[in-house]
C-alpha positions in Angstrom: 119.3 72.5 94.7 120.5 73.8 98.0 123.5 75.9 98.6 125.0 73.8 101.3 125.8 70.1 102.1 124.3 68.9 105.3 124.9 66.6 108.3 122.6 65.7 111.2 122.6 68.2 113.9 122.8 67.7 117.7 119.7 67.5 119.8 119.8 71.1 120.8 119.9 72.3 117.2 116.6 74.2 117.3 118.0 76.5 120.0 121.1 76.8 118.0 119.1 77.8 114.9 117.4 80.6 116.7 120.7 82.0 118.1 122.2 81.8 114.7 119.4 83.8 113.2 119.8 86.4 115.9 123.4 87.0 114.9 123.5 85.7 111.3 127.2 85.0 111.5 127.9 81.4 112.5 126.2 79.9 109.6 125.9 82.3 106.7 124.1 79.6 104.7 121.2 80.0 107.0 120.8 83.7 106.3 118.4 86.0 104.5 121.0 85.8 101.6 120.5 82.0 101.4 116.8 81.1 101.9 117.4 77.9 100.0 118.9 76.4 103.2 115.8 76.8 105.3 114.6 73.2 104.6 117.8 71.9 106.2 116.9 73.7 109.5 113.4 72.4 109.4 114.7 68.8 109.0 117.1 69.1 111.9 120.1 69.5 109.6 122.7 72.2 109.3 124.9 73.4 106.5 128.6 72.7 106.7 129.9 74.0 103.4 128.6 76.9 101.2 128.8 76.2 97.5 128.5 79.9 96.7 130.4 82.7 98.4 128.5 85.1 100.6 128.8 88.2 98.5 129.7 91.6 100.0 126.2 92.9 99.0 124.3 90.1 100.6 126.4 90.4 103.7 125.6 94.1 103.8 121.9 93.3 103.4 122.0 90.7 106.1 123.6 93.0 108.6 121.4 95.9 107.6 118.1 94.1 108.1 119.1 91.9 111.1 122.2 93.7 112.5 122.9 95.1 116.0 120.1 96.5 118.1 121.5 100.0 118.1 121.4 100.0 114.3 117.9 98.7 114.2 116.8 101.5 116.5 118.6 103.9 114.2 116.6 102.5 111.3 113.4 103.0 113.3 113.9 106.6 114.5 116.3 108.3 112.0 113.8 109.5 109.4 111.0 110.2 111.8 113.4 112.3 113.8 114.5 114.4 110.8 111.0 114.9 109.7 109.8 115.8 113.2 112.3 118.6 113.2 111.0 119.7 109.7 107.4 119.6 110.9 108.3 121.6 114.0 110.2 124.3 112.1 107.4 124.8 109.6 104.8 124.9 112.4 106.9 127.4 114.3 107.3 129.5 111.2 103.4 129.8 111.1 102.9 130.3 114.8 105.6 132.9 114.9 103.7 135.1 112.5 101.2 135.9 115.4 103.5 136.2 118.4 107.1 136.8 117.5 109.1 139.9 116.4 109.5 140.4 112.6 113.2 139.5 112.7 112.5 136.2 114.4 109.6 135.5 112.1 111.9 136.0 109.1 114.6 133.8 110.7 112.2 130.9 111.3 110.6 131.3 107.8 114.0 131.0 106.1 115.3 128.2 108.3 112.1 126.1 107.8 112.6 126.4 104.0 116.3 125.6 104.2 115.6 122.5 106.3 112.9 121.3 104.0 115.1 121.9 100.9 118.3 120.4 102.1 117.8 118.1 105.2 114.4 116.4 104.5 115.8 114.9 101.3 118.3 113.0 103.5 115.4 111.1 104.9 114.1 110.4 101.4 117.5 109.0 100.5 117.6 106.8 103.5 114.2 105.3 102.7 115.4 104.8 99.1 118.3 102.8 100.6 115.8 100.7 102.6 114.0 100.0 99.4 117.2 99.0 97.6 118.3 96.7 100.4 114.8 95.1 100.0 115.5 94.7 96.3 112.7 97.1 95.3 114.4 99.4 92.8 111.2 101.1 91.4 110.2 102.0 95.0 113.7 103.4 95.6 113.5 105.6 92.6 110.1 107.0 93.8 111.6 107.7 97.2 114.6 109.7 96.0 113.2 111.8 93.2 111.3 114.4 95.3 114.5 115.4 97.2 116.3 116.0 93.9 113.5 118.2 92.7 113.5 120.2 96.0 117.0 121.4 95.1 115.8 123.3 92.0 112.1 124.2 92.6 110.9 127.3 94.5 109.4 126.6 98.0 105.9 127.1 96.8 106.2 124.3 94.3 107.5 121.6 96.5 104.1 120.1 96.1 104.9 119.3 92.5 108.0 117.5 93.7 106.1 115.4 96.2 103.6 114.7 93.5 106.3 112.5 91.9 106.6 110.2 94.8 102.9 110.4 95.5 102.0 109.3 92.0 104.5 106.5 91.9 103.6 105.5 95.5 99.9 105.3 94.5 100.8 103.3 91.4 103.0 100.9 93.3 100.3 100.4 95.9 97.9 99.3 93.2 100.7 96.9 92.0 101.0 95.5 95.5 97.2 95.0 95.7 97.5 92.9 92.5 100.1 90.8 94.2 98.3 89.9 97.4 98.8 93.2 99.2 102.6 93.1 99.3 105.5 94.1 97.0 106.0 91.5 94.3 109.1 89.4 94.0 109.5 88.4 97.7 113.0 89.8 97.9 114.2 88.9 94.3 115.4 92.1 92.8 114.8 91.2 89.1 111.3 89.7 89.9 110.3 92.8 91.8 111.5 95.0 89.0 110.0 93.0 86.1 106.7 92.3 87.9 106.3 95.9 89.1 106.9 97.2 85.6 104.6 94.6 84.0 101.8 95.3 86.4 102.3 99.1 86.0 101.9 98.8 82.3 98.8 96.6 82.8 97.3 99.3 85.1 97.7 102.0 82.5 96.4 99.7 79.8 93.3 99.1 81.9 92.8 102.8 82.3 92.8 103.5 78.6 90.7 100.4 77.9 88.2 101.4 80.5 88.8 98.0 82.3 87.9 98.3 86.0 88.4 94.6 86.9 91.1 95.5 89.5 90.9 99.3 90.1 87.7 101.3 90.0 87.2 104.6 88.0 87.9 106.7 91.1 91.3 105.1 91.6 92.1 105.4 87.9 91.1 109.1 87.8 93.1 109.8 90.9 96.2 108.2 89.5 95.9 110.0 86.1 95.0 113.4 87.7 97.9 113.3 90.1 100.4 112.2 87.4 99.3 114.6 84.7 99.0 117.5 87.2 102.6 116.8 88.5 104.1 116.5 85.0 102.3 119.5 83.7 103.2 121.6 86.7 106.9 120.7 86.4 107.0 121.3 82.7 104.8 124.4 82.3 104.8 126.1 85.8 107.8 125.0 87.6 108.6 128.5 88.9 105.1 129.9 89.2 102.6 129.9 92.1 99.4 131.6 90.8 99.6 131.7 87.0 96.8 130.0 85.1 99.0 127.0 84.3 100.1 126.8 88.0 96.5 126.9 89.2 95.2 124.4 86.6 98.0 121.8 87.1 98.1 122.4 90.9 94.3 121.7 91.1 94.7 118.6 88.9 97.7 117.3 90.9 96.0 117.9 94.3 92.5 116.6 93.3 94.3 113.5 92.0 96.1 113.4 95.3 92.8 113.6 97.2 91.5 110.7 95.2 94.5 108.6 96.2 94.2 109.7 99.8 90.6 108.6 99.9 91.6 105.3 98.4 94.2 104.9 101.1 91.7 105.8 103.8 89.3 103.2 102.5 92.0 100.6 101.8 90.9 97.0 101.5 94.4 95.8 102.4 94.5 92.3 103.9 97.3 93.4 106.2 95.7 95.3 109.2 98.9 97.2 109.9 99.3 98.2 106.3 95.6 99.3 106.2 96.1 101.4 109.3 99.2 103.1 107.8 97.3 103.8 104.7 94.5 105.5 106.6 96.9 107.7 108.5 98.8 108.7 105.4 95.6 109.4 103.4 94.1 111.6 106.1 97.2 113.7 106.6 98.2 114.1 103.0 94.6 114.8 102.1 94.8 117.9 104.4 98.0 118.9 102.6 96.3 118.7 99.2 93.5 121.0 100.3 96.0 123.6 101.7 98.0 123.4 98.5 94.9 124.2 96.4 94.1 127.2 98.6 97.7 128.4 98.4 97.6 128.9 94.7 94.4 130.9 94.8 95.1 133.5 97.5 96.3 136.9 96.3 98.5 137.4 99.4 102.1 136.1 99.3 102.2 136.1 103.1 99.1 133.9 103.4 100.3 131.7 100.6 103.6 131.1 102.5 101.7 130.3 105.7 99.5 127.8 103.8 102.6 126.3 102.2 104.4 125.9 105.5 101.4 124.0 106.9 101.0 121.9 103.8 104.7 120.9 103.9 104.5 120.1 107.6 101.6 117.7 106.9 103.3 116.3 103.8 106.5 115.7 105.8 104.5 113.7 108.3 102.5 111.7 105.7 105.4 111.0 103.4 107.7 110.0 106.3 105.1 107.7 107.8 104.5 106.1 104.4 108.2 105.9 103.6 108.6 104.0 106.9 106.8 101.2 105.1 110.1 100.5 103.3 111.6 99.3 106.6 108.4 97.4 107.6 108.3 95.7 104.2 112.0 94.7 104.6 111.3 93.3 108.1 108.2 91.4 106.9 110.2 90.2 103.9 112.8 88.8 106.2 110.2 87.1 108.4 108.4 85.7 105.3 111.7 84.2 104.1 112.8 82.7 107.4 109.3 81.6 108.5 108.4 80.9 112.1 111.3 78.6 113.0 110.4 78.0 116.6 107.0 76.5 115.8 108.1 74.8 112.6 111.0 73.0 114.3 109.0 71.9 117.3 106.2 70.6 115.1 
């Protein structure tokens, strides 16, 4: 049952369709909010009356995903810009140890930590908003949790905070692979939530049953290691760097992280762009995992801080690059919903 009644359109309607999708205003029935009306366009018909009101939320989603060019540029560059600043500060804090006066070293060290603690979470929150707009609530939760943990954890344990998003991100990527290499639900918020939760439960059931039909033992060990290491570290060593508990759970979290990174680097994703993104994220975050393991075993606080700065710089890059998938998934979701109108109408 379609949302709108229809009438035959004029001969130039294909061109009108494309202009309407560019602005999304003239015929809200032909919007991302109303994919039911797509068949009307494909049959040279147009909606003249909406049976359902265009809700404020759907109007916001429509403008967010397909709004003005300046806003789309903002979506593209905002979080990379913030994280580029964080990467630069953490890198300068390390380089400054060799060439700058003590006072400047201390200034950069503190500012890099402050920026990582209070500003980088803003980028996490923005990517959570991207996921919410795309009706992917579980993904949104995974995006925002690390930033909240940053507020209460010491600098050397930010790795446990990012372990939350890394574990859930790895889990949800396995969910996506079970759904054809893309987030389930195709834009339906309840389908995405229910299918993500259902598939997540099935993944853990397969782990405990030893079923490797979908994921191999390496993937399963990586997920469990990262998850248990993160939870154990947050519960038993949230304030510690080099206690036995911090070392054990830190190793477990980062070895699990390396397992997921290797999985990402060897991704069988059917989407070439997604496979490329996974390889980049896997290689960068894998380097951060190695640095974080070393950080917990050095006896020097100064060396530990240097290793931590470098690890956070790599994690900032990897997590930001991966979180940018939220925008890409939204854009692909829009294209999937609308289809290729120009070729469909002409044919």
